[in-house]
C-alpha angles and dihedrals in degrees: 000000000000098000129032118256108200092201097048115111117210117210113213123201095268092060095046090051091048092054087068108032111024123094118279095257090060092046091052092049090051091047087054091053096049090048088058093063127063093203121054118184137182135161146230093255088057089050092053092047089050093049091047100043104032108026105028103032102029114022094037092044091054093046091053089049093048091049088051104041095030091207129096092209095050091052091050094051091045089054095046096045109026113042111099127234095263089061095051092122089052090046093049093050093043094051088049092052091049090048089062091069116090110258094206093075128089118265090253092053092047093048090051095044092047091050094052093045093049090050091054093044092056098043099041106014097106094049090046094050093048093046090089093056127101092190133026109200105220096169092112090063091213104189094196092055091054091061114101124229107248124200108215097172124015115258089352120055129043134168109214094176128231114326099186124085087209087064100048101068113186091356090075116079100180093114091057091046092054092044085054089053102043094126093050091049088054091055091049090052096050090050096047092046091056094055121099120228119255138049112001093002137075106352121195089257091056093047089053089051089049092054091044093055091049091049090048093050089050097044116010092173093068097052095106091054088064091059092224095187090064099032105038104019095141090060097047089045090054088054092050089053095050092107093056127087092210137050122198117200149148088208108080102162097072101021093057092066097037092051093049088059089050092047089233133152107245121211113198117198108200115221089230106085091207090069124075126233116272123214117207118198116211119272124232 
């Protein structure tokens, strides 16, 4: 976006995923927030994270489990009891997906319904997620995000495309995107370096973003080898959102600081539906 729109609301990956898998109260809250803005924006890096986290890692994983175990309840128990600690994000998303299926049906009906829903999500999820947008910011030139999901065999085989910048060659324009935003990267770096570590300060993700910026300034030509869309997605998404006056997220820890640099109003949607959204205005 060339100029700033102070009313524009930018949707990050956590919000786009929540619109599909969170409880109805959360989805209704998000819908009300979207209705309060005339301009709704997201970006290619958000799309790529949506594809990778929800469609490839969660939905396709569950579809394979349903094909193998042929029982909704067996899959639910497997996800709840067997996924190890390093896969807690996957576990959380999978359980949220499974919770969208009506518990009143028989196991056979729930299994069939879940398979149909997951197939539709994998095939059409990206288009459905972006149907609410008035603008898709394509300035990052993320080549991975532009690859469609292709169904090779119904319910069984899907091609999600390449999901690493290092494998995209000249089809990845992230280096050019970062070069175009050198001044903004410098502002992010200055802000992050001033943070103390610990609660409310420099998180592990922000520390990674700090080191990434330093590495990029030192050697821009090697940026694709670091797979930035996977390693520092929060940073890239913040740059994508720079033309918007509002950021919408369920990820407060990093977004709070990045939105401060951008002078954005930050809308935080807590994952607990009993809690209201919180609006944070930028700090001086």
